[in-house]
C-alpha positions in Angstrom: -14.6 46.5 -11.3 -17.3 46.4 -8.6 -19.2 49.3 -10.1 -19.0 47.8 -13.6 -20.3 44.5 -12.3 -23.2 46.3 -10.6 -24.0 48.3 -13.7 -24.1 45.1 -15.8 -26.3 43.5 -13.2 -28.7 46.4 -13.2 -28.8 46.4 -17.0 -29.8 42.7 -17.0 -32.4 43.2 -14.3 -34.0 46.1 -16.3 -34.5 43.7 -19.2 -36.7 41.4 -17.0 -40.5 41.6 -17.4 -42.2 42.9 -14.2 -45.1 40.5 -14.6 -42.7 37.5 -14.7 -40.9 38.8 -11.6 -44.2 39.4 -9.8 -45.1 35.8 -10.3 -42.0 34.8 -8.3 -42.6 37.3 -5.5 -44.6 35.0 -3.2 -42.1 32.1 -3.7 -39.2 34.2 -2.5 -41.1 36.0 0.2 -42.0 32.6 1.7 -38.4 31.3 1.3 -37.1 34.5 2.9 -39.4 34.1 5.9 -38.1 30.6 6.7 -34.6 31.5 7.9 -31.8 29.1 7.5 -28.1 30.0 7.7 -27.5 28.9 4.1 -26.4 30.5 0.9 -29.7 29.6 -0.7 -31.6 31.6 2.0 -29.2 34.6 1.4 -29.9 34.4 -2.3 -33.6 34.2 -1.8 -33.5 37.4 0.3 -31.5 39.2 -2.5 -33.9 38.0 -5.2 -36.9 39.1 -3.1 -35.5 42.6 -2.8 -34.5 42.7 -6.5 -38.1 42.0 -7.4 -39.3 44.7 -4.9 -36.8 47.1 -6.4 -38.1 46.6 -9.9 -41.7 47.0 -8.7 -40.8 50.2 -6.8 -38.8 51.6 -9.8 -41.8 51.0 -12.1 -44.2 52.6 -9.6 -42.1 55.7 -9.3 -41.6 55.8 -13.1 -45.3 55.6 -13.8 -46.2 58.2 -11.3 -43.7 60.6 -12.8 -45.0 60.0 -16.4 -48.6 60.6 -15.2 -47.5 64.0 -13.7 -46.2 65.1 -17.1 -49.3 65.5 -19.3 -47.3 67.1 -22.2 -45.1 64.0 -22.5 -47.3 61.3 -23.9 -45.0 59.5 -26.2 -41.7 60.5 -24.8 -41.5 63.7 -26.9 -43.0 67.1 -26.3 -45.8 67.8 -28.7 -45.0 70.7 -31.0 -47.5 73.5 -31.2 -48.8 73.9 -34.7 -50.4 76.9 -36.1 -54.1 76.4 -36.4 -55.6 75.9 -39.9 -57.3 79.3 -40.5 -58.7 80.8 -43.6 -60.0 84.3 -44.3 -63.8 84.5 -44.5 -65.3 87.7 -45.9 
């Protein structure tokens, strides 16, 4: 049950646009820095770290893609025979 809930939550978070999340980063950072023993503060901390998790995931993903020059569109490029013709 818990694992399924976390999996569904991760799926929903992955569908969010990083740019939209980044625009909320400062708001939740400020809210987190102003401690209050409330549920709202706790939620702000969780949201802040979710935003950072998405940013970190995208950074790692992009670094790994850049390290794989053969993988430009998600598929390995097939080597084709060169177009050669006999010249006499």
